[in-house]
C-alpha positions as CSV (number, residue, x, y, z in Angstrom):
1,X,0.0,0.0,0.0
2,X,2.9,2.3,0.7
3,X,4.4,1.6,-2.7
4,X,1.0,2.2,-4.4
5,X,0.7,5.6,-2.6
6,X,4.3,6.4,-3.7
7,X,3.6,5.6,-7.4
8,X,0.5,7.8,-7.3
9,X,2.6,10.6,-6.0
10,X,5.3,10.1,-8.6
11,X,2.9,10.2,-11.5
12,X,1.0,13.2,-10.2
13,X,4.0,15.2,-9.3
14,X,5.9,14.6,-12.5
15,X,2.9,15.7,-14.6
16,X,1.9,18.7,-12.5
17,X,5.5,19.8,-11.9
18,X,6.4,19.6,-15.6
19,X,3.3,21.7,-16.5
20,X,4.1,24.4,-13.9
21,X,7.7,24.5,-14.8
22,X,7.0,25.0,-18.5
23,X,4.3,27.6,-17.6
24,X,6.6,29.4,-15.2
25,X,9.4,29.7,-17.7
26,X,7.2,30.7,-20.6
27,X,5.1,33.0,-18.5
28,X,8.1,34.4,-16.6
29,X,6.8,33.7,-13.2
30,X,9.4,33.2,-10.4
31,X,6.7,32.1,-8.0
32,X,5.4,29.4,-10.4
33,X,8.9,28.2,-11.1
34,X,9.6,27.8,-7.4
35,X,6.3,26.0,-7.0
36,X,7.1,23.7,-9.9
37,X,10.5,22.8,-8.6
38,X,9.0,22.0,-5.2
39,X,6.5,19.7,-7.0
40,X,9.2,18.0,-9.1
41,X,11.2,17.5,-5.8
42,X,8.1,15.8,-4.5
43,X,8.5,13.2,-7.3
44,X,12.0,12.5,-6.0
45,X,10.7,12.1,-2.4
46,X,8.0,9.8,-3.6
47,X,10.6,7.6,-5.2
48,X,12.4,7.5,-1.8
49,X,9.1,6.5,-0.2
50,X,8.7,3.5,-2.6
51,X,12.3,2.4,-2.1
52,X,12.0,2.8,1.7
53,X,8.8,0.7,1.8
54,X,10.4,-2.0,-0.3
55,X,13.4,-2.2,2.0
56,X,11.2,-2.1,5.1
57,X,9.2,-5.1,3.9
58,X,12.2,-7.4,3.6
59,X,12.1,-10.3,6.1
60,X,14.3,-10.5,9.1
61,X,17.8,-12.0,8.6
62,X,20.8,-13.0,10.6
63,X,22.2,-9.4,10.8
64,X,18.7,-7.8,11.3
65,X,16.7,-10.2,13.5
66,X,14.1,-7.5,14.2
67,X,13.5,-6.9,10.5
68,X,14.2,-3.8,8.4
69,X,11.2,-1.6,9.5
70,X,13.3,1.4,10.3
71,X,14.3,1.7,6.6
72,X,10.9,3.2,6.1
73,X,11.5,5.8,8.8
74,X,14.9,6.6,7.3
75,X,13.2,7.2,4.0
76,X,11.0,9.8,5.7
77,X,14.1,11.5,7.1
78,X,15.7,11.5,3.6
79,X,12.5,13.3,2.4
80,X,13.0,15.9,5.0
81,X,16.6,16.6,3.9
82,X,15.5,16.9,0.3
83,X,12.7,19.3,1.2
84,X,15.0,21.6,3.2
85,X,17.6,21.6,0.4
86,X,15.0,22.7,-2.2
87,X,13.8,25.5,0.1
88,X,17.3,26.9,0.6
89,X,18.4,26.7,-3.1
90,X,15.4,28.2,-4.7
91,X,14.8,30.7,-1.9
92,X,18.3,32.1,-2.6
93,X,17.5,32.3,-6.3
94,X,14.3,34.3,-5.7
95,X,16.1,36.7,-3.3
96,X,18.7,37.5,-6.0
97,X,15.9,38.3,-8.4
98,X,14.4,40.8,-5.9
99,X,17.8,42.4,-5.4
100,X,18.1,42.8,-9.2
101,X,14.7,44.2,-10.2
102,X,15.9,45.1,-13.7
103,X,16.0,41.3,-14.4
104,X,12.3,40.9,-13.5
105,X,9.7,40.5,-16.3
106,X,5.9,40.6,-15.7
107,X,4.3,37.2,-15.3
108,X,1.7,36.2,-17.8
109,X,-1.9,36.3,-16.5
110,X,-2.6,32.7,-17.6
111,X,0.0,31.3,-15.2
112,X,-2.6,32.0,-12.4
113,X,-4.7,29.1,-13.7
114,X,-1.8,26.7,-13.5
115,X,-1.4,27.7,-9.8
116,X,-5.2,27.2,-9.2
117,X,-5.1,23.7,-10.9
118,X,-2.1,22.8,-8.7
119,X,-4.1,23.7,-5.5
120,X,-6.9,21.3,-6.5
121,X,-4.6,18.4,-7.5
122,X,-2.3,18.7,-4.5
123,X,-5.1,18.8,-1.9
124,X,-6.6,15.6,-3.4
125,X,-3.2,13.9,-3.3
126,X,-2.5,15.1,0.3
127,X,-5.8,13.8,1.6
128,X,-5.3,10.4,-0.1
129,X,-1.8,9.9,1.3
130,X,-2.6,11.2,4.8
131,X,-5.5,8.8,5.0
132,X,-3.4,5.8,3.8
133,X,-0.4,6.8,5.9
134,X,-2.4,6.9,9.2
135,X,-4.2,3.7,8.3
136,X,-1.0,1.7,8.0
137,X,1.1,3.8,10.3
138,X,3.6,4.8,7.6
139,X,5.9,7.7,8.6
140,X,7.3,8.2,5.1
141,X,3.8,8.3,3.6
142,X,2.6,10.8,6.2
143,X,5.7,12.9,5.5
144,X,4.9,12.8,1.8
145,X,1.3,13.9,2.6
146,X,2.5,16.8,4.7
147,X,4.6,17.9,1.8
148,X,1.7,17.8,-0.6
149,X,-0.4,19.8,1.9
150,X,2.4,22.5,2.0
151,X,2.1,22.6,-1.8
152,X,-1.5,23.7,-1.5
153,X,-0.4,26.8,0.4
154,X,2.6,27.4,-1.9
155,X,0.3,27.3,-4.9
156,X,-2.1,29.7,-3.3
157,X,0.9,32.1,-2.6
158,X,2.0,31.7,-6.2
159,X,-1.4,32.6,-7.5
160,X,-1.5,35.6,-5.2
161,X,2.0,36.8,-6.2
162,X,1.3,36.4,-9.9
163,X,-2.0,38.3,-9.6
164,X,-0.4,41.2,-7.6
165,X,2.5,41.4,-10.0
166,X,0.2,41.6,-13.0
167,X,-2.5,44.0,-11.8
168,X,-0.6,46.4,-9.5
169,X,1.8,47.7,-12.1
170,X,5.5,47.5,-13.0
171,X,6.7,48.7,-9.6
172,X,5.1,45.7,-7.9
173,X,6.6,43.0,-10.2
174,X,8.9,42.0,-7.3
175,X,5.8,40.5,-5.5
176,X,6.0,37.5,-7.8
177,X,9.6,36.8,-6.7
178,X,8.6,37.7,-3.1
179,X,6.0,35.0,-3.2
180,X,8.7,32.6,-4.4
181,X,10.8,33.5,-1.3
182,X,7.8,32.9,1.0
183,X,7.1,29.6,-0.7
184,X,10.7,28.5,-0.2
185,X,10.5,29.4,3.5
186,X,7.4,27.3,3.9
187,X,9.1,24.4,2.1
188,X,12.0,24.6,4.5
189,X,9.7,24.7,7.5
190,X,7.9,21.6,6.4
191,X,11.2,19.9,6.0
192,X,12.2,20.7,9.5
193,X,8.8,19.4,10.8
194,X,9.2,16.1,9.0
195,X,12.8,15.8,10.2
196,X,11.8,16.2,13.8
197,X,8.8,13.8,13.4
198,X,11.0,11.0,12.0
199,X,13.6,11.6,14.6
200,X,11.1,10.6,17.3
201,X,10.3,7.4,15.4
202,X,14.0,6.6,15.2
203,X,14.3,7.0,19.0
204,X,12.1,4.0,19.6
205,X,8.9,6.0,20.2
206,X,6.2,4.1,22.1
207,X,2.7,3.6,20.6
208,X,-0.2,5.9,21.7
209,X,-2.2,5.3,24.8
210,X,-5.2,3.8,23.0
211,X,-3.0,1.1,21.5
212,X,-1.4,0.4,24.9
213,X,-4.9,-0.1,26.3
214,X,-5.8,-2.4,23.5
215,X,-2.8,-4.5,24.1
216,X,-3.6,-4.9,27.8
217,X,-7.2,-5.7,27.1
218,X,-6.2,-8.4,24.6
219,X,-3.9,-9.9,27.1
220,X,-6.3,-9.9,30.1
221,X,-9.0,-11.4,27.8
222,X,-7.0,-14.7,27.6
223,X,-8.1,-17.4,29.9
224,X,-5.6,-18.0,32.7
225,X,-4.2,-14.5,32.8
226,X,-4.7,-13.0,36.3
227,X,-3.2,-9.6,35.5
228,X,-0.6,-7.6,33.6
229,X,2.5,-5.8,34.8
230,X,5.2,-4.0,32.8
231,X,4.4,-3.1,29.2
232,X,7.1,-1.8,26.8
233,X,6.4,-0.9,23.1
234,X,8.5,0.6,20.4
235,X,7.7,1.5,16.8
236,X,10.0,0.3,14.0
237,X,8.7,1.8,10.8
238,X,5.5,0.0,9.9
239,X,6.0,-2.5,12.7
240,X,5.4,-2.4,16.4
241,X,7.4,-4.4,19.0
242,X,5.7,-5.4,22.2
243,X,7.1,-6.7,25.5
244,X,4.5,-7.5,28.2
245,X,4.7,-9.2,31.6
246,X,1.5,-11.2,32.5
247,X,0.5,-12.8,35.8
248,X,-0.7,-16.4,36.0
249,X,-1.4,-18.9,38.8
250,X,2.0,-19.4,40.4
251,X,1.3,-23.1,41.0
252,X,0.6,-24.1,37.3
253,X,3.2,-26.1,35.3
254,X,5.7,-24.5,33.0
255,X,4.0,-26.1,30.0
256,X,0.6,-24.5,30.9
257,X,2.2,-21.1,31.5
258,X,3.9,-21.4,28.1
259,X,0.6,-22.1,26.4
260,X,-0.9,-19.0,28.0
261,X,2.0,-16.9,26.9
262,X,1.5,-18.2,23.3
263,X,-2.2,-17.4,23.4
264,X,-1.5,-13.9,24.8
265,X,1.0,-13.2,22.0
266,X,-1.5,-14.3,19.4
267,X,-4.3,-12.2,21.0
268,X,-2.1,-9.1,20.9
269,X,-1.2,-9.7,17.2
270,X,-4.9,-10.1,16.4
271,X,-5.9,-6.9,18.2
272,X,-2.9,-4.9,16.9
273,X,-2.0,-6.1,13.4
274,X,1.2,-3.9,13.4
275,X,2.5,-5.9,16.3
276,X,4.9,-8.1,14.5
277,X,7.2,-8.9,17.4
278,X,5.5,-9.8,20.7
279,X,7.4,-11.1,23.8
280,X,5.4,-12.3,26.7
281,X,7.0,-12.8,30.2
282,X,5.3,-14.9,32.7
283,X,5.1,-13.8,36.4
284,X,3.4,-15.6,39.3
285,X,0.2,-14.0,40.6
286,X,0.3,-13.5,44.3
287,X,-2.3,-12.4,46.9
288,X,-1.9,-10.5,50.1
289,X,-4.6,-11.4,52.6
290,X,-8.0,-10.7,51.0
291,X,-7.0,-8.3,48.3
292,X,-4.7,-8.0,45.3
293,X,-1.4,-6.3,45.5
294,X,-1.4,-2.6,44.5
295,X,0.8,-3.5,41.5
296,X,-1.9,-5.9,40.3
297,X,-4.4,-3.0,40.2
298,X,-2.3,-0.1,39.0
299,X,0.4,-1.9,37.0
300,X,4.2,-1.5,37.3
301,X,5.6,1.9,38.2
302,X,9.2,1.0,37.4
303,X,11.1,3.7,35.5
304,X,10.6,3.3,31.8
305,X,7.6,1.1,31.9
306,X,4.5,2.0,29.8
307,X,1.2,1.8,31.7
C-alpha cells in the first residue's frame, strides 16, 4: 500500500511539476517556477518512499533479527533533507531576483490558472496519502502527505503573487519573486517538521495510549491471565514491537504457563496487526490477605515502563 501511494505521488508530481515549470518559464513567473521545482522535488521524495517501503518489507535475517522496519523511517528523514535543500536553493535564487529588479519580467496572467489547478490536485493527493499513511502507520507516507499539503499553500501564494505582479503595475513586479521566497520558507519549514517527526520514530517511540490499552485488554482477555505488569512498546517503521509481563497462577506447570503466553501473544497480534514482534514474560500472581497487590491493580511503576 505504501508503494502504491508512492507511485500515485510520482505520476501526479511529474505531470503537474512539468506543466508548472513550463508555464513558469514561458510565463516568466518566479513564484510558479519555485512551486514547480517543489513539486518535481516531491516526485523524487515519492521515489524515496517507494524504495524505503520495499526495503522495510524485507524479512528479518541474521544481521537484522528484528527486520528492516526502520528503513521506512529513514526514507522519511531523507525526504525531510531533500525538502529543506529545495527550500534553501530556490529561496536564494528568488532573493537574487528581488535584489536585481531590472531582471524581472511581468508574469503572464494565464499562469494563475496553473497555480489554481495545482491547488486542487495537490489537496486531493494530500488527503489520499494522509488517510493511507495513518491507516497503515507509515511515517514516510505521512511525511509525503504533509509535503503535498504544504504545496497547496505554496500554490495559493504563487497565485496571489502572480495576480499582484500583473495588476498592481511594474513597480510591484517584485511581488512575484517575493511570493517565491515565502514559498521556499514554507518548504524549508515543512522539511524541519518532518525531520523532527521522523527523529522521534528513530528513537524507539512508544505507541499511543489507545494502542497500549488495546494490548492490555487483549492480554487480560486470555483465559488463565490474572493480571498484567510491565508493558514496553516501540515502533519500528511500519511494525510495532511489544514486551509484556503477564501474571498467572504461580502453581501451574511451566507447560501450561507457556501455552498461556503463546495465546496472549496471538491475541495481541490479532488486536494490533502492526505488532509483528511480541514477547510475553510470565510472572506468578500473588495475593496479600483478602486483596490484590497494589501493583496488580495499577500496573508496574518502574522507570521506563509503559502503563
